[in-house]
C-alpha positions in Angstrom: -116.8 86.3 71.6 -114.1 87.1 74.1 -113.5 90.4 76.0 -110.5 90.4 78.3 -108.4 92.9 80.2 -104.7 92.2 80.1 -102.4 93.6 82.6 -98.7 94.2 82.3 -97.7 93.3 85.8 -94.3 95.0 85.4 -95.7 98.5 84.6 -99.4 98.1 85.7 -100.6 99.3 82.3 -103.9 97.7 81.2 -104.9 96.6 77.8 -108.2 95.6 76.3 -108.4 92.5 74.1 -111.5 91.7 72.1 -111.8 88.6 70.0 -115.0 88.4 68.0 -114.7 85.4 65.7 -112.8 86.4 62.7 -111.4 89.7 64.0 -109.7 90.9 67.1 -108.6 94.1 68.7 -105.9 94.9 71.3 -105.6 98.4 72.6 -104.2 100.2 75.7 -106.8 101.8 78.0 -106.1 105.5 78.4 -107.5 108.5 80.3 -108.8 111.7 78.5 -105.4 113.1 78.2 -104.0 110.0 76.6 -102.0 108.7 79.5 -102.3 105.0 80.1 -104.5 103.6 82.8 -102.1 101.9 85.2 -103.4 99.9 88.2 -101.6 99.8 91.5 -100.5 96.2 92.4 -103.1 96.0 95.2 -105.9 96.4 92.6 -104.7 93.6 90.2 -107.3 91.1 91.4 -110.3 93.5 91.4 -113.1 93.3 88.9 -112.3 95.7 86.1 -115.5 96.3 84.0 -119.3 96.3 84.7 -121.9 96.0 82.0 -124.5 98.8 82.5 -126.7 98.5 79.4 -127.5 95.8 76.9 -129.8 95.8 73.8 -130.4 93.0 71.4 -129.3 89.4 71.3 -127.8 88.1 68.1 -126.7 91.7 67.2 -126.1 93.6 70.3 -125.0 97.0 71.7 -123.7 97.1 75.3 -122.3 99.8 77.5 -119.4 98.8 79.8 -117.9 101.0 82.5 -114.2 100.7 83.5 -114.5 100.5 87.3 -110.9 101.9 87.7 -111.0 105.0 85.4 -114.8 105.5 85.1 -114.6 105.7 81.3 -117.7 104.3 79.5 -117.3 102.1 76.4 -119.7 101.0 73.7 -119.4 97.3 72.7 -121.2 96.3 69.5 -121.1 92.9 68.0 -122.9 91.1 65.2 -122.2 87.5 64.0 -118.4 87.4 63.5 -117.2 90.8 64.5 -117.4 93.5 67.2 -116.0 96.8 68.3 -115.2 98.1 71.8 -114.7 101.9 71.7 -114.8 104.7 74.3 -118.0 106.7 74.5 -117.6 110.4 73.7 -119.8 113.4 74.6 -120.7 116.3 72.3 -117.4 118.0 72.9 -115.4 114.9 72.0 -114.4 114.1 75.6 -114.7 110.6 77.2 -118.0 109.9 79.0 -116.8 109.3 82.6 -118.9 107.9 85.4 -118.2 109.9 88.6 -116.1 108.0 91.2 -118.9 108.2 93.8 -121.2 106.2 91.4 -118.6 103.5 90.6 -119.1 101.7 93.9 -122.7 101.0 92.9 -121.6 99.2 89.7 -119.2 96.6 91.2 
């Protein structure tokens, strides 16, 4: 199981790469409006995600927070596969941790 954030150092756009055995996923990280999450060069070395919840062991569900954008993601894996998707509220908008709470997750 591999979960990585890849950074395009030319544009600052960040991508999420998940390799879960026999399957993998590569997608750009975006804000609610669809614009890509781009990091300023000074932030390239900072920790990007924090795990805030975990349930299970062989088959697991986890919640990860993007410390740059505040967007929450659900990570589910079982045996040879997994998914990493943004959490949505009842209105279909991304679940976002407020900036003032992000400092406690680092």
